[in-house]
Each structure stands twice: as C-alpha cells, then as structure tokens.
C-alpha positions, 0 to 999 in steps of 0.5 A: 522258786529260784531266788538266786537265779532271779538276781544272778546278773546283779550278784555278779556285779559284786566283786567281793566273794564274801559279800556275794555269799552273804547277799545270796544268804539274805536273798534266799531268806526274802519272802516269796511275795517279793518276787511276785508283787508290783512295785507300787500297791496303787500303781501310782508311784512307779513306771509301767514296767514295775506293775504286774507280776514281778514288778517289784523285782524289776524295780529293784533290778533297775535301781541296781543297774542305775547304781552299777552304771553310775559306779562304773563312771570314774567321775562318780565311782572313784569316790568309793572303794570297791567294798563300798560300791559292793555294799551299796549294790547289796543295799539296793538289792535288799532295800525293798525286800520286806516292802509289804511286811514280814508276812505279806500285807495288802499295802506297802509298809511305811516302815519297810526300810527299818524292817529290812535293816532289822532283818539284816541285823537279825541274820548277821551271825550267819554272815561274814560282814564286819560290824561297820559293813552291817552299819553301812548296809542298814543306814543306806537301806533305812534312809532310801526313801529320802524325803518320803520318810513320814507315816500316815499321821505325818510323823517322821519315822525314817531317817533322811539320807545324810552320808554320800552312801545314803544319798547315792542309794536314795538317788538310784532308788528314786531314779528307778521310780521315775516314769520318764526312765524306761527299762526293757525286760525279757521274759525272765525279768532281766534288763535287756542290754 
C-alpha cells in the first residue's frame, strides 16, 4: 500500500518543505487499517461517502479540503501564519490516524485523539518540528472531538477546543462529518474538483 500516494494532494497543500517531510514520515507509520476502514464503525455519525472501504480516508481528505478552502479565504486565512496553516492541515491529516487503536479494534477508541497525540510525541526525535510546533499539533488533535469528549461512563477524557487553532481544526472535522455536505470522490479516493 502506498500510504503517501493516498495523501499526495493533501501533502502538497503544505508549504513548508520540512513539514512535508515530517508528515510523510508520520503517514508512513499509520496502521494499514486507517486506509481501509469506514469513518464510523456504526455508520451513524458520518455521510455516506465515508462508509465502506476507505471511508475514514475519505472523511480525512474532506476535513483537510475544508480547511484548505477556508484558509485560502483571506477573511479567515489571514489570521494565521503559513506555518500555522500547515500545522493545522497536518493535524487534520493525522487526527483520526489511530481511530481504532494502535492495533485495530472493532469500534472507535474514545481516546483516539490522545493516542495520536502520543504517537506524535513518541516519534518527535525523527522529525524536524520544533517543540512548540509539536505542542500545537498535539493540542489540535487532542481537542478535535469538541463537545464529544466523554467516555462511555460520562467521564470527560478529552480537552475541549480553546484556542483559535483548536477551534478551527474541530470545525473542519465537524463539517466533514455532516451528512448535508457532500463530496465526490474518484476511484482513487481523491476529491473530484
């Protein structure tokens, strides 16, 4: 499986070449199941295009594309530096990378945002990200679930978005999960323009 080719278009949205190299390394370390499973293990919380084989990949691409479009709008995008934009795009590429756990489990892991944040921390010595960039990545990923931050016993286990970066990433992920917003994909799981 060519994991990098699956995200070729999205990687090319990133302007900082060091960041491109880093996200490439991290994508290559994602479990194979990420590229195969549905976005929702029950089919209840995501649009039809995210169901079936490759559904989580398509959901992720939709979230990244929403971010890319919004960040190219000067009214929204001018609030962020180019590196901040890149880091939020990377956060969206990786946000559900361990959705079913480090080793695939049947259902979504409620703490998957924390698993991905830990995954980045564990691999940081292989990356060129500065410590503050790692911190930003981990924070936007950890809080991407927004108000859905509790486990099955109603314990709050995930942080809610607080910063403009965390809110932006949550918004893009949320919009990509709405059934009223539809994207068309080709046979290679790329969004049709």
